[in-house]
Z-matrix of the N, CA and C atoms (Angstrom, degrees):
N
C 1 1.442
C 2 1.519 1 108.47
N 3 1.309 2 116.79 1 124.85
C 4 1.458 3 122.48 2 -177.79
C 5 1.522 4 110.03 3 -94.72
N 6 1.323 5 116.86 4 122.34
C 7 1.466 6 121.68 5 -179.67
C 8 1.517 7 112.41 6 -104.18
N 9 1.289 8 117.91 7 4.02
C 10 1.462 9 121.19 8 -177.31
C 11 1.522 10 110.05 9 -76.61
N 12 1.333 11 115.60 10 137.81
C 13 1.460 12 122.11 11 178.05
C 14 1.520 13 107.73 12 -119.97
N 15 1.315 14 117.68 13 119.94
C 16 1.461 15 121.17 14 -176.97
C 17 1.525 16 112.71 15 -82.64
N 18 1.323 17 118.76 16 -2.35
C 19 1.456 18 121.69 17 -179.45
C 20 1.523 19 113.33 18 -93.72
N 21 1.310 20 118.20 19 9.38
C 22 1.457 21 120.27 20 -179.23
C 23 1.515 22 110.60 21 -82.22
N 24 1.336 23 115.35 22 155.50
C 25 1.458 24 122.39 23 177.96
C 26 1.515 25 108.22 24 -119.82
N 27 1.310 26 116.06 25 136.62
C 28 1.462 27 121.07 26 179.65
C 29 1.519 28 109.08 27 -106.36
N 30 1.326 29 115.60 28 133.35
C 31 1.460 30 122.32 29 176.81
C 32 1.519 31 107.67 30 -121.54
N 33 1.306 32 116.38 31 125.94
C 34 1.452 33 120.08 32 177.85
C 35 1.518 34 108.71 33 -101.69
N 36 1.332 35 115.27 34 120.64
C 37 1.460 36 122.38 35 178.26
C 38 1.522 37 106.56 36 -126.34
N 39 1.316 38 115.66 37 111.11
C 40 1.456 39 119.50 38 -176.98
C 41 1.510 40 110.12 39 66.45
N 42 1.311 41 116.59 40 -129.31
C 43 1.458 42 122.29 41 179.62
C 44 1.524 43 112.80 42 -92.27
N 45 1.313 44 117.44 43 3.95
C 46 1.458 45 120.61 44 -175.44
C 47 1.520 46 111.23 45 -112.16
N 48 1.314 47 115.28 46 150.70
C 49 1.456 48 122.00 47 175.32
C 50 1.520 49 108.02 48 -117.55
N 51 1.327 50 116.04 49 123.81
C 52 1.457 51 122.26 50 179.83
C 53 1.515 52 108.39 51 -107.52
N 54 1.325 53 116.65 52 132.01
C 55 1.453 54 122.09 53 179.85
C 56 1.522 55 107.75 54 -107.98
N 57 1.329 56 115.67 55 125.78
C 58 1.459 57 121.93 56 -177.43
C 59 1.526 58 108.24 57 -117.86
N 60 1.315 59 116.06 58 122.45
C 61 1.460 60 121.03 59 177.58
C 62 1.524 61 110.05 60 -85.23
N 63 1.294 62 116.42 61 148.45
C 64 1.456 63 121.99 62 179.63
C 65 1.529 64 108.61 63 -88.08
N 66 1.347 65 116.33 64 90.85
C 67 1.463 66 121.85 65 -179.25
C 68 1.518 67 109.48 66 -127.70
N 69 1.308 68 115.65 67 156.51
C 70 1.455 69 121.53 68 176.76
C 71 1.529 70 109.91 69 -82.34
N 72 1.333 71 118.00 70 145.05
C 73 1.471 72 119.41 71 175.43
C 74 1.524 73 110.54 72 -66.21
N 75 1.328 74 116.47 73 151.88
C 76 1.457 75 120.57 74 -176.21
C 77 1.524 76 113.09 75 -75.98
N 78 1.330 77 116.98 76 -44.23
C 79 1.462 78 120.20 77 -174.11
C 80 1.522 79 108.43 78 -132.43
N 81 1.325 80 116.25 79 90.41
C 82 1.451 81 120.61 80 -174.62
C 83 1.523 82 111.76 81 -71.57
N 84 1.317 83 117.94 82 -40.92
C 85 1.458 84 120.32 83 -173.11
C 86 1.524 85 113.94 84 -91.99
N 87 1.301 86 120.14 85 -11.91
C 88 1.458 87 122.62 86 174.40
C 89 1.516 88 115.83 87 81.57
N 90 1.311 89 118.59 88 5.23
C 91 1.463 90 120.81 89 -176.30
C 92 1.528 91 110.85 90 -63.91
N 93 1.311 92 117.13 91 -46.25
C 94 1.467 93 120.10 92 -178.22
C 95 1.535 94 110.37 93 -65.07
N 96 1.312 95 117.02 94 -40.65
C 97 1.461 96 120.85 95 179.47
C 98 1.523 97 111.33 96 -61.25
N 99 1.332 98 117.03 97 -44.65
C 100 1.463 99 120.66 98 179.51
C 101 1.526 100 110.55 99 -68.74
N 102 1.319 101 118.19 100 -36.36
C 103 1.464 102 120.92 101 177.55
C 104 1.524 103 111.03 102 -61.44
N 105 1.318 104 116.64 103 -45.46
C 106 1.463 105 120.37 104 -178.96
C 107 1.526 106 110.39 105 -65.45
N 108 1.320 107 117.54 106 -43.86
C 109 1.467 108 120.69 107 179.06
C 110 1.515 109 112.59 108 -63.38
N 111 1.318 110 116.95 109 -43.11
C 112 1.465 111 121.22 110 179.02
C 113 1.523 112 110.62 111 -64.52
N 114 1.320 113 116.40 112 -43.66
C 115 1.468 114 120.11 113 178.64
C 116 1.524 115 110.92 114 -62.12
N 117 1.330 116 116.94 115 -39.04
C 118 1.468 117 120.24 116 179.64
C 119 1.533 118 110.67 117 -64.39
N 120 1.331 119 117.63 118 -44.18
C 121 1.462 120 120.30 119 178.93
C 122 1.527 121 111.30 120 -63.50
N 123 1.332 122 117.09 121 -44.60
C 124 1.461 123 119.44 122 -179.07
C 125 1.525 124 111.55 123 -68.63
N 126 1.311 125 117.50 124 -36.00
C 127 1.459 126 121.14 125 176.81
C 128 1.531 127 110.69 126 -64.09
N 129 1.320 128 116.62 127 -42.41
C 130 1.462 129 119.71 128 178.56
C 131 1.527 130 111.40 129 -66.73
N 132 1.334 131 117.28 130 -35.35
C 133 1.464 132 119.89 131 176.30
C 134 1.528 133 110.16 132 -61.14
N 135 1.327 134 116.46 133 -47.31
C 136 1.469 135 120.69 134 179.81
C 137 1.530 136 110.56 135 -64.78
N 138 1.334 137 116.85 136 -38.37
C 139 1.464 138 120.37 137 -179.30
C 140 1.529 139 111.53 138 -68.10
N 141 1.330 140 118.19 139 -29.27
C 142 1.465 141 121.33 140 -178.92
C 143 1.526 142 113.02 141 -86.52
N 144 1.327 143 117.93 142 -15.88
C 145 1.469 144 119.83 143 -178.20
C 146 1.527 145 113.72 144 -55.56
N 147 1.338 146 120.85 145 -42.52
C 148 1.467 147 119.26 146 179.45
C 149 1.538 148 113.19 147 -63.53
N 150 1.326 149 116.79 148 -20.30
C 151 1.461 150 120.88 149 -178.30
C 152 1.520 151 112.51 150 -100.97
N 153 1.325 152 117.29 151 17.09
C 154 1.466 153 120.92 152 -176.52
C 155 1.525 154 111.52 153 -59.07
N 156 1.314 155 117.69 154 -39.60
C 157 1.460 156 120.59 155 -179.65
C 158 1.521 157 112.24 156 -63.93
N 159 1.307 158 116.81 157 -47.79
C 160 1.466 159 119.16 158 -179.91
C 161 1.520 160 111.40 159 -69.69
N 162 1.333 161 117.40 160 -31.41
C 163 1.459 162 119.55 161 175.51
C 164 1.525 163 110.45 162 -65.68
N 165 1.335 164 116.54 163 -39.18
C 166 1.459 165 120.35 164 178.78
C 167 1.528 166 110.45 165 -67.17
N 168 1.323 167 117.54 166 -39.87
C 169 1.464 168 120.81 167 178.44
C 170 1.522 169 111.72 168 -62.76
N 171 1.329 170 116.90 169 -35.08
C 172 1.461 171 121.58 170 -178.75
C 173 1.523 172 113.37 171 -89.21
N 174 1.338 173 117.18 172 -1.04
C 175 1.460 174 120.70 173 -179.55
C 176 1.523 175 112.72 174 73.77
N 177 1.309 176 116.54 175 30.11
C 178 1.467 177 120.38 176 -178.49
C 179 1.531 178 112.33 177 -120.64
N 180 1.316 179 118.32 178 34.31
C 181 1.466 180 119.82 179 177.06
C 182 1.525 181 111.18 180 -68.49
N 183 1.330 182 116.57 181 -15.97
C 184 1.458 183 119.36 182 178.56
C 185 1.534 184 110.82 183 -63.10
N 186 1.340 185 117.38 184 -22.70
C 187 1.462 186 119.78 185 176.33
C 188 1.532 187 109.85 186 -60.96
N 189 1.340 188 115.81 187 -45.00
C 190 1.468 189 120.13 188 178.52
C 191 1.523 190 111.50 189 -60.93
N 192 1.327 191 115.32 190 -48.69
C 193 1.461 192 119.84 191 -174.70
C 194 1.526 193 111.71 192 -70.87
N 195 1.316 194 117.98 193 -28.84
C 196 1.459 195 120.71 194 174.85
C 197 1.524 196 110.52 195 -66.39
N 198 1.328 197 116.37 196 -43.22
C 199 1.469 198 120.11 197 177.86
C 200 1.524 199 111.06 198 -64.22
N 201 1.330 200 116.78 199 -41.23
C 202 1.462 201 120.17 200 179.51
C 203 1.530 202 110.82 201 -66.52
N 204 1.332 203 116.64 202 -42.49
C 205 1.466 204 120.08 203 178.31
C 206 1.527 205 110.82 204 -64.69
N 207 1.332 206 117.47 205 -41.04
C 208 1.464 207 120.39 206 177.44
C 209 1.511 208 112.01 207 -62.10
N 210 1.317 209 117.20 208 -40.27
C 211 1.468 210 120.74 209 177.15
C 212 1.516 211 111.72 210 -66.10
N 213 1.330 212 116.73 211 -43.54
C 214 1.470 213 120.24 212 179.16
C 215 1.518 214 112.32 213 -64.44
N 216 1.332 215 116.82 214 -45.55
C 217 1.459 216 119.69 215 177.93
C 218 1.525 217 110.97 216 -65.96
N 219 1.328 218 116.19 217 -33.22
C 220 1.456 219 119.90 218 176.65
C 221 1.519 220 112.28 219 -63.77
N 222 1.346 221 117.34 220 -35.34
C 223 1.461 222 120.12 221 177.35
C 224 1.529 223 111.07 222 -65.69
N 225 1.340 224 116.60 223 -39.61
C 226 1.471 225 119.67 224 174.90
C 227 1.527 226 110.39 225 -65.03
N 228 1.321 227 116.48 226 -42.72
C 229 1.457 228 120.60 227 178.67
C 230 1.518 229 112.40 228 -63.77
N 231 1.315 230 116.23 229 -36.36
C 232 1.462 231 120.39 230 178.36
C 233 1.527 232 110.84 231 -64.08
N 234 1.303 233 116.41 232 -44.03
C 235 1.466 234 119.89 233 178.04
C 236 1.533 235 110.73 234 -64.04
N 237 1.321 236 116.71 235 -40.50
C 238 1.465 237 121.00 236 177.94
C 239 1.528 238 110.64 237 -60.90
N 240 1.331 239 116.94 238 -46.63
C 241 1.473 240 121.04 239 -178.58
C 242 1.521 241 111.49 240 -66.65
N 243 1.316 242 117.27 241 -36.95
C 244 1.472 243 120.04 242 178.02
C 245 1.527 244 110.68 243 -65.33
N 246 1.329 245 116.83 244 -44.36
C 247 1.462 246 119.94 245 178.28
C 248 1.528 247 110.95 246 -63.56
N 249 1.316 248 115.92 247 -39.32
C 250 1.457 249 120.86 248 178.63
C 251 1.531 250 110.63 249 -63.20
N 252 1.339 251 116.95 250 -41.28
C 253 1.467 252 121.20 251 178.44
C 254 1.526 253 110.65 252 -61.93
N 255 1.339 254 116.95 253 -43.71
C 256 1.459 255 120.81 254 179.94
C 257 1.528 256 110.42 255 -64.51
N 258 1.335 257 116.88 256 -42.71
C 259 1.464 258 120.58 257 179.97
C 260 1.519 259 110.87 258 -64.08
N 261 1.325 260 117.15 259 -42.79
C 262 1.465 261 120.28 260 179.10
C 263 1.532 262 110.74 261 -64.09
N 264 1.324 263 117.36 262 -38.89
C 265 1.465 264 120.41 263 178.65
C 266 1.523 265 110.46 264 -65.15
N 267 1.340 266 116.96 265 -40.78
C 268 1.461 267 120.18 266 178.38
C 269 1.520 268 110.96 267 -64.50
N 270 1.335 269 117.25 268 -41.75
C 271 1.467 270 120.41 269 178.55
C 272 1.516 271 111.44 270 -65.73
N 273 1.326 272 117.47 271 -37.99
C 274 1.468 273 120.53 272 176.54
C 275 1.535 274 111.65 273 -64.22
N 276 1.347 275 115.76 274 -40.37
C 277 1.459 276 120.04 275 178.15
C 278 1.530 277 111.35 276 -64.07
N 279 1.343 278 115.85 277 -41.52
C 280 1.473 279 119.49 278 178.85
C 281 1.525 280 110.46 279 -65.23
N 282 1.330 281 117.71 280 -38.40
C 283 1.447 282 121.28 281 179.84
C 284 1.532 283 110.95 282 -66.80
N 285 1.335 284 116.69 283 -38.17
C 286 1.466 285 120.46 284 178.75
C 287 1.527 286 111.11 285 -67.91
N 288 1.339 287 116.62 286 -38.25
C 289 1.448 288 120.15 287 179.96
C 290 1.523 289 111.28 288 -70.15
N 291 1.328 290 117.14 289 -33.35
C 292 1.446 291 121.48 290 -179.80
C 293 1.529 292 111.14 291 -73.27
N 294 1.316 293 116.83 292 -27.64
C 295 1.479 294 119.96 293 -177.31
C 296 1.493 295 113.57 294 -82.90
């Protein structure tokens, strides 16, 4: 089985050689990343709700509000990333039609 890839590029910096493969990025627009982060914050908020009393007794209610704020900001970020994805797709379509 041959594992060699002839499309790699080598960069020498100082005494080191770095090999960079020519691959596409996995998540260009960030929608999936923001979805996962938002879901994690909201899940943690729901998971901490049963412990609200003990969190208040220990002076750690900020844990709840941090999770809620992260989820809320994540929803704004999700909308931003979705709009950005649509705009980039429209610009790509216009560029293809112009070419």
